[in-house]
C-alpha positions, 0 to 999 in steps of 0.5 A: 398568497393564499385565498380566504373565504368568508361564507360562500363568497370569494375574498380577493387576494390577501395580503401577508399581514392577514395571512400571518394572522389567520396562521396565528388564529389557527395556532391559538385553536390547535394550543387550545384544542378543546375550544376548537373541538367544543366549539365546532360541534354541532349546529352554529358552531363556526358562529360560535367559534368565531364569537369565541375568537373575538372575545379572546383576540379583543381581550388581547387588545388586538382587532382582527377583522371577521374575514381573517377569523373566517380565514383561521378557521377555515384553515384549521378545518382544510389543515392548510397550515399544517405541518407535515413530515418529508418522507425519507429518502435519500435527499432528506438524508444529505440534507440531515447530514448538511445541516449537521456538518458541524458536528462531523466535518472536523473529524472527517476532514482530519480523517480525509488529511490523514489519508492523504498524508498516507497516500502521498508516502504510498504514492511517493515510495511505491507507485513512483519507483515502480513507474520509473523502474518500468519506463527504464528497464528497456534501456537497463536490459540493453546496457546490462547485456552490452556491458556483458559483452565488453568484458566476457572472455567467454563466448558461452557467457556472451550467449547465455547472456544474450539469452537473458536478454532476450527472456527480458524483452519478451517479459516486458512485451507481456507486461510481466515488468516483475520477471524482467526486472529479476532477469535484469538484476541477475544480469547485472549480478553476472557483470559484478562477477565478471569485473572481479579478480581475486585469488584463492589461497587456504588460511594459515593463519595460528589459531585458525582451521586451514583444513576440515573432513566431514561425514556426508549427511546421506553417507555417515561412513564415508568422509569428505575433505575441505580446505578452508580458503578465503579470496584476497584482492589485488590490493590483499582485502579479503573479498566476501562472496556468495558461497553455496553449501553443497549440504544444505543447497543455501547460498551465504555471503562468506569471507571463507568457506571450505574448498572440497579436495581429494584426501591426498592433497588434503594431507599434502597441505596439513603435512605443509602448515605442520612443517613450520606453522606456514602453508609455502604453497597456500594459492590454490586458485586465481579468478580473472577477469572476464570470467565467472569462475576461478582456475584452480591449482589443486584438484578439487570438484569445486563443491563448497561448505560454508559452515564446519 
């Protein structure tokens, strides 16, 4: 409610209708600022302005009591109905953003959905597998060690596996899950190697090299001799193995490779093939289950190459 003054006397609380009329008076004066400036200037300005307002409202057929007109004149002088913009603040910025949500709400919602989808994919493909891997690592260390112990025929292999397991457990204590997982993967590969059984034989098919000789990269005048061999399992299938190339120290998966031998052995096999095109003694090694390396029946350093 608004208190209205007429002259120096206090008027009782004003009804809402009169307040609205007083606001209209102020609005009228603001829209015709020249009237307010002219009539409010000099002696008797309030009375002249009052008379002017009576004429204006009377011409419109509106009967406005004088005390309401005075209320409007007072409000204009005191700027009671004047709008003042709110000072900028984080609250006003938030309010403006909320009012304009119809403009930016849909694009933002779309981006939020896209972000949720990407996070969901990331969570399922990265976070969950990582958590699962970490939770299963202690059991994997134990299972890998027990698997190696169950098949290994060489005590040194068991000792190496136990050392690897201890290193993996220490890595878990240190929360170094990547190191622990790498150790477990290496132990699993060792177990796979221990399971393998195959024979190593010299390739003697027509049109294929059974041996090659090469000049070492660091000794152009020297000569190294290699038999081209392959691994055959009990079902007579060729086994693909990881072979280390001694010339560049790079490993690769190969179905055939060069096995280094001495000159005498090299030419002995060559003579055997020249005789009738068949190498009679083509079996040169045996890899038994429970061991990591094959046992050879010919002189060899065990060095290998993967390219020739």
